[in-house]
C-alpha positions as CSV (number, residue, x, y, z in Angstrom):
1,M,5.8,-0.9,15.3
2,K,7.8,2.0,13.9
3,F,9.1,2.3,10.3
4,T,11.2,4.8,8.4
5,C,9.3,5.0,5.1
6,Y,9.6,6.8,1.8
7,H,6.9,8.3,-0.5
8,G,7.7,9.4,-4.0
9,T,5.7,12.2,-5.6
10,K,5.9,15.2,-7.9
11,S,7.8,18.2,-6.6
12,N,4.7,20.5,-6.4
13,Y,2.9,17.9,-4.2
14,A,6.1,17.3,-2.1
15,D,6.3,21.0,-1.4
16,S,2.8,21.0,0.0
17,I,3.3,17.9,2.0
18,I,6.5,19.2,3.6
19,R,5.1,22.7,4.2
20,T,1.8,21.4,5.8
21,K,3.5,18.3,7.4
22,S,0.6,16.2,6.3
23,F,-0.4,13.6,3.7
24,T,-3.8,13.3,2.1
25,P,-4.9,9.7,1.4
26,S,-5.8,9.2,-2.3
27,G,-6.9,6.6,-4.7
28,T,-9.8,4.1,-4.7
29,E,-10.5,0.5,-3.8
30,R,-9.3,-0.3,-7.3
31,D,-5.7,0.6,-6.2
32,W,-3.5,-2.1,-5.0
33,L,-4.2,-1.8,-1.3
34,G,-7.2,0.5,-1.5
35,K,-7.4,4.1,-0.5
36,G,-4.5,5.5,1.4
37,C,-1.0,6.9,1.3
38,Y,1.6,4.5,0.0
39,F,5.2,4.2,1.4
40,Y,8.2,1.9,0.9
41,V,9.7,0.7,4.1
42,D,13.4,1.5,4.4
43,C,13.9,1.9,0.7
44,R,14.2,5.4,-0.8
45,N,15.2,4.1,-4.2
46,S,12.0,2.0,-4.6
47,A,9.9,5.1,-4.0
48,F,11.9,7.0,-6.6
49,N,11.8,4.1,-9.1
50,F,8.0,3.7,-8.7
51,C,7.5,7.3,-9.7
52,K,9.8,6.9,-12.7
53,T,8.6,3.6,-14.0
54,V,4.9,3.3,-13.0
55,K,3.9,6.9,-12.8
56,R,6.3,7.9,-15.6
57,F,7.5,11.1,-14.0
58,S,10.7,12.5,-15.3
59,D,13.7,12.4,-12.9
60,D,13.6,16.2,-12.3
61,E,9.9,16.0,-11.3
62,I,10.4,13.4,-8.6
63,V,10.9,14.1,-4.9
64,V,11.1,11.4,-2.3
65,I,9.7,12.3,1.2
66,E,10.8,10.5,4.3
67,A,8.4,10.0,7.2
68,I,8.2,7.8,10.3
69,I,5.1,5.7,10.6
70,S,4.3,4.5,14.1
71,S,1.4,2.3,15.2
72,E,0.6,-0.9,16.9
73,N,-2.8,-1.0,15.2
74,Y,-2.0,-2.3,11.7
75,Y,-2.9,-5.2,9.5
76,D,0.2,-7.3,9.0
77,L,0.1,-9.3,5.8
78,T,3.8,-10.2,6.3
79,N,2.6,-12.4,9.1
80,E,1.8,-16.0,7.8
81,S,-1.4,-16.5,9.8
82,T,-2.8,-13.1,8.9
83,Y,-1.9,-13.7,5.3
84,D,-3.7,-17.1,5.3
85,A,-6.8,-15.5,6.9
86,Y,-6.7,-12.7,4.3
87,Q,-6.6,-15.1,1.4
88,E,-9.6,-16.9,2.8
89,I,-11.6,-13.7,3.2
90,L,-10.6,-12.7,-0.4
91,K,-11.7,-16.0,-1.7
92,R,-15.1,-15.8,0.0
93,L,-15.7,-12.3,-1.1
94,R,-14.9,-13.2,-4.7
95,E,-17.3,-16.2,-4.5
96,R,-20.1,-14.0,-3.0
97,V,-19.8,-11.4,-5.8
98,L,-19.8,-14.1,-8.5
99,R,-23.1,-15.4,-7.1
100,S,-24.7,-12.0,-7.0
101,K,-26.7,-10.1,-9.7
102,E,-23.9,-7.6,-10.1
103,A,-21.3,-10.2,-11.1
104,K,-21.3,-9.2,-14.8
105,T,-20.9,-5.5,-14.1
106,Y,-18.4,-6.1,-11.3
107,P,-16.3,-8.9,-12.7
108,R,-13.4,-9.1,-10.2
109,I,-12.5,-8.3,-6.6
110,L,-9.1,-6.8,-6.2
111,D,-6.9,-6.7,-3.1
112,G,-7.9,-3.0,-2.6
113,H,-11.6,-3.9,-2.4
114,C,-11.0,-6.6,0.1
115,I,-8.6,-4.6,2.3
116,D,-11.0,-1.6,2.3
117,I,-13.8,-3.8,3.4
118,I,-11.7,-5.4,6.2
119,N,-10.5,-1.9,7.2
120,K,-14.1,-0.6,7.6
121,T,-14.6,-3.3,10.2
122,M,-11.2,-3.3,11.9
123,N,-10.2,0.3,11.4
124,Y,-6.4,-0.2,11.1
125,D,-4.0,2.7,10.9
126,H,-2.0,1.0,8.1
127,I,-1.5,-2.2,6.1
128,L,1.9,-3.8,5.8
129,V,2.7,-6.1,2.8
130,K,5.6,-7.6,0.9
131,F,6.0,-7.6,-2.8
132,R,8.6,-8.6,-5.3
133,L,10.4,-6.0,-7.4
134,G,10.0,-6.5,-11.1
135,E,7.3,-9.2,-10.8
136,K,4.7,-9.4,-13.6
137,Y,1.4,-9.7,-11.9
138,K,-1.7,-10.9,-13.7
139,E,-4.4,-8.3,-13.7
140,G,-7.2,-9.3,-11.3
141,Y,-5.0,-11.5,-9.1
142,S,-3.7,-10.8,-5.7
143,R,-0.3,-9.1,-5.7
144,I,0.2,-9.6,-2.0
145,I,3.1,-12.1,-1.5
146,N,2.9,-15.1,0.6
147,P,5.4,-14.4,3.4
148,K,6.3,-18.1,3.7
149,L,7.7,-18.1,0.1
150,L,9.8,-15.0,0.0
151,N,12.8,-13.8,2.0
152,D,15.2,-12.7,-0.7
153,N,16.6,-9.3,-1.4
154,T,14.1,-8.7,-4.3
155,V,11.3,-8.5,-1.7
156,K,10.3,-5.1,-0.4
157,R,7.8,-4.0,2.2
158,V,5.1,-1.5,1.5
159,V,2.9,0.4,3.9
160,C,-0.5,1.8,2.9
161,V,-1.6,4.3,5.5
162,K,-5.3,4.5,6.2
163,N,-5.2,6.8,9.2
164,T,-2.6,9.6,8.7
165,S,-2.4,10.2,12.5
166,C,0.1,7.4,12.6
167,I,2.6,9.5,10.5
168,E,4.9,11.4,12.9
169,T,4.4,14.9,11.5
170,S,7.8,16.1,12.8
171,S,9.6,13.4,10.8
172,I,8.2,14.6,7.4
173,K,11.1,15.9,5.2
174,E,12.7,15.5,1.8
175,A,14.8,12.3,1.8
């Protein structure tokens, strides 16, 4: 599968990414889809708006980078059966933690925790999900959208790259 994707960042980071033709995965399992490099599929404006509204960067600080992500080894949560299996894994993981001694110090399991655990076993290049723009998500609940329910124009796809070798380095440029 091949996607044209967009990553929003501050200009100083963008300069480094473009110059070195490489991305460095960041974040933790507490991030939405765990550790990785986040991209919007086919939607430059969403990458820009994420930086503006979530990261609270000023317009003149934001640079959007375009890159092609290409891999057949990915976890496709836009697929109904994969999504259903993921929800079952997430449910079981949460139940296991609640029964453990650490339950009080580790009160909730987020999507990022679960995806990083799955990825340690399966070693995917990237994760593909859908989400709805402007949705108010409850903290501690899954923000990954059931693909059976959504097919309207407010739904966007996001890729979280776990293995940066699936990013075609020659395609990295300012959008």
